[in-house]
N, C-alpha and C positions, 0 to 999 in steps of 0.2 A: 321213485314212489310217488304215486298219485294221491293227491290231498283227497279224502273221502268227506265231502259237505255233508251237515245234518241240519235241519231247522233248528235251530237254537233259541228260538223265542215264539212259543206256542201262538197260532193268530197273528204274528208277523213276517213281515218278508225279510229274514234275517236267517243265515247259513253260515256257520263256521265250521272249520276244519284246524288241527294243529300237529303238526310235524318238526321234527328237527330242533325243538324249541323255539318254533315261530308259531304264533296264531295266526290266521287268517279269516275274515269274515265278508261276507259279501251281502248287501243290504238292496233291495228295491226302490226307487224314490220316482218320483210322479209331479207335477207340478201343483197338483190340487188331488181334492180325494183322502181316503184315509191313509195312514202310515207314514213313511218319510217323505216328506217335501224337498223338492229341488229339482234339478235337470233330468228328466225322464228318463231312466235306464238303472243297470243293475252295477254299484258301485262295489269294487273292491280294494281291503286294505290289508296291510298287515303289520305285525308289531312283534319285537322279543317277546316272549314268555318272559316271566319273572325281572323285568325292567320299569323304569318308572315313565318309560317314553311313552307318548301317544302314538296314536295308529298312524299309517304310511300309506296314501293312497298309491293304488298299483298304477302304474302310467298307461293310459289309456282309458279308464275309468271316466264316464259311466259307458258300459257297454250296452250292446243293443239285447244280446242275449243271456241267460244265466250260463251258458255254454261257454261263450266266449269269455265273461269273467272269471268262471272255473280255469279255462284255458291259461289264462294273464296271471292268476294266481301260480298254476304249477310251474309255468316259466319263471317267475319271482323266485317260486320255491330252488328252482334249478339252480338261479343265479347265485342264490343265499349260499347254498352247498357248495358251490364250487369257488364262493369266494372271488 
């Protein structure tokens, strides 16, 4: 099943999706300007729902495009579902 991301915070570059008790978030960061600061790109992370652990960065983050970040999240979901 493919994740369906939606903008989670109005007027900010934050998208979220969840499936199989796992939440995914993609944010956009840049070294300067409004929003999140950091290395330029789309940072993807995941965490199990209903747990006390923090988010875990998806390998390869930050990505150059949203599509790459979304694909990496879908790949990570497949890894998590197949144990």
